[in-house]
Residue, then its C-alpha position, 0 to 999 in steps of 0.5 A: m895181130n890177133r884180137i887179144a893182142f889188138i885189145q891189149h895194144f890199143g887198150l880197149g878198156a872199161l866204159g861206163v854207161s854214163v860216159i856213153q850218154k855224155q858223148a855228143m853228136v859232133s857235126l863235121f860238115a854241112p850235109e849235102t844232097m847225096t844218094d845214100r847214107l853210109y854208117i862207119g863203125s870204128y875202133t876208138d882211142l878218144p872220146g867223141q869217136g865212134i860211128t861216123i855218118c856219111h853221104f855217098d854220092s853214086q854219081s861222083r862216087s865220093i864219100q862226104p862225112d857229116a857227123v860222128c856219134g860217140s861210142k866205144n869201139p862200135s865194131f859192128l852195126v845193124f839197123g832195126n826195123q824200118r831203119k828207125f833205130l841202129y844197134a851197135v856192139n861195144e867191143t870192150a871187156d869191162f862193162g859195169g865192172k863185169n867181164s862183158g862188152s855191151v849192145n847199144s841202141f840209137a834212134c836214127d833221125e829220118k831226115t838227117g840220119r843222125l843218131t841219138f843214144l838210147n841205152s846200153q845192155p851187157s852182152l854177157g861176154a867180153s869183146p862182142c864183135h857181131l850182132t844180128l836182128d831177128r826177122t820179127g825185129k823183137f830180138i838181137l843176137v850177139a856173138n862175144y869173141m873173148g866170151g866164146n858165147v852167144a847172147v840174145l837181147p829183146v828189142l823193146p817197143d821204144g827201140k831200146v834193148g832189154e836185159p839179155v834173155e838167153m846166153v849159150q856158152h861154147t866149150g873146146s879149143g882148136i889146133n892153133k894154140s895162139r888163136q884157138e886156145v878157147p872158143h871165140a864166137h865171131s858171128v851170128n846169123l839167122s836162117p831166112d825162115n828165122r828158125f835157126a841161128f848159125v854161130c861161127d866159132l873161130g876157136i873150136d872150128r865149128i859153125m854151131v847151129y841152134q833152133f831159135n824161138h822167135q817168141t821167147g828168144k831161147l836157143t836150143a841145139a839143132g838136130t845137127p848141132w854143128f858143122q865141123t870145119a877143117p882143123g885150124a880153119g877158124p870160121r869167121h863170117f857167114t851168109f845165106s844166098a837170097d833163095g836160102k838154098h846155099a850158104f857161105a862161110v869165110n874161114e879166117l885162119n886158113s884163108t878159105l871160103t866154103l860153099f854149102s848147100y842148105d837143108g832149110p827144114r832141118g837147118k843142116l849145112t852140107e859142104l860143097q866146096t872149099v877154096t882159097t881166097l888168095p892168088e897163086n903167087f901169094t906167100g905171106e901171112n894172111t887172115c880172112a875177115d868178111v864175106h858178102l854176096h852180090p845182089n844178083g846172087r851170081f858172085v861172092f866176095a871175101s876180104n883178105r888181111g895180109n894180101d890186103s885184097i877183095a877176092v871175087f868169086s863166081i858161083n856155079r849153083e848147079a855144079g856147087t862150085l866157086k871160081l876165083i876170078q879176081n884179087q883186087s887190092t883194097l889200096g890200104k892195110t887190113p880190110r876187116n869189113f867191106v860193103i856192096h852198094p844196094s845198086g850192085r855197082f860199087l864196093l867200099a872197103a874199110n882198111q883198119n890199119s891204114n885208116s881209110v875207106h876206098v871206093f871201087s867200081l863194080d861191074p854187075g855182069t862180071a863182078k870185076l872191081a876197079p878203083a874209083g879214085k875216091s876215098i876218105s881218111i878215118d881212124k880204124p874203120v871196121c864196119l860199113l853199113f848203107 
């Protein structure tokens, strides 16, 4: 199901700020002594649903829910500086009577990890689905899927988000008439030096490249203003290697992963290789969703929806090549998002359409995944954040 059909089917509708402010933190279980906090953003149908705060025990490999912070369709989450604040998109199409979603800010309690709503601002486009914080912590950049644009909002000293200071509208279309009829900005990421913003636009088969002014939040076209993918590829998510010399893009519509070399001074991407994320014997329909690097930088992972798997690749940086080494079932349906534990020893996958988050053991030496036998049930989980 594409995003438009999903929104229509599940009725992702209007949301006033006063409703968000009234949605309370609901305690589910008494917190136990666990190793790490895990935040789960979900699509929501009922008041009180939203961001679930959990504890992940790396010894037992179990996830223990603690509390829920009400928020409408918080489909992507990111921490502010020093994790004192958390920011979330509200993937809706009506904010304050305008055709826009919103960006919400929350204070994060240092001891409990629980969230307190601070404020909300318009994203200047419908269905915001991804956001990132710039390296200075002064600005949030948000990609609006149905709006087909990217907006920049300031972060205020008290952690709240300010009114948008920039919006860049994309134009064009692609060859897939049902999915690429208009631009669909799907993610926004900043270069390691904070000088360039990269916006994957599924609708126009381009990774747009902007110079980013970290003093003003303004975006201007880079010298090479975009990378053109294969027709119908549908670039979705994007990430840089730790050394900043390579980048990776997962392409939703043709189920591929692209490895780039990256020219930092010019903000230019050069394609090295594009490979399928699917096993040889798979013949059904599939779309890709998410991409993450292992902390050791030797492996990259991508999620398949249809094949319902995590594709695991080894990276040969000298040769500029990727090798598919495993497709691990996510034990559920439609893994939109996944996360790798900071230790590099676990991977958690959010299965949107089977309402589950499953834990997998991860061998840091081989990157092979294996079910850990632990999971939790949660409605429509779509974003995981440690």
